[in-house]
C-alpha positions, 0 to 999 in steps of 0.5 A: 484490481485492474491493470493501471498503466501509470507509474507512481512515485514513492511520493504518490505512495506516501500520500496515498498511505497518509490518506488511508492510514486511519483505516489500516491496521495500526501495527502496519505503521512501522512496516510503512516507515521502514518501506518509505525509508528504502528505494523499491522497484517501480512494480512494487511501488505501483502495487502498493499504491493500488493496494491502498487506493480506495482501501477505505471503500472496499468490502471487509473481505477485500480489505482482508485481502489487501491487508494480507498482500500489503503484509506480504509486500512490506515484510519482504522488500 
């Protein structure tokens, strides 16, 4: 994923999550609910946004990498 210079708000991340939720593992839903209930640094918001961006269009290998990274981020925030 390329570097993006745009800072994404929590609302941007929430919208992107809602767009991609049906493609994500169902066990990730409670982690996102917890994520959205808390405040996060701009770096975390941007990272989660970009992991979600076009998730549905990623190859299976890319999806697995993004899923693993999402679990790491969501479980450690």
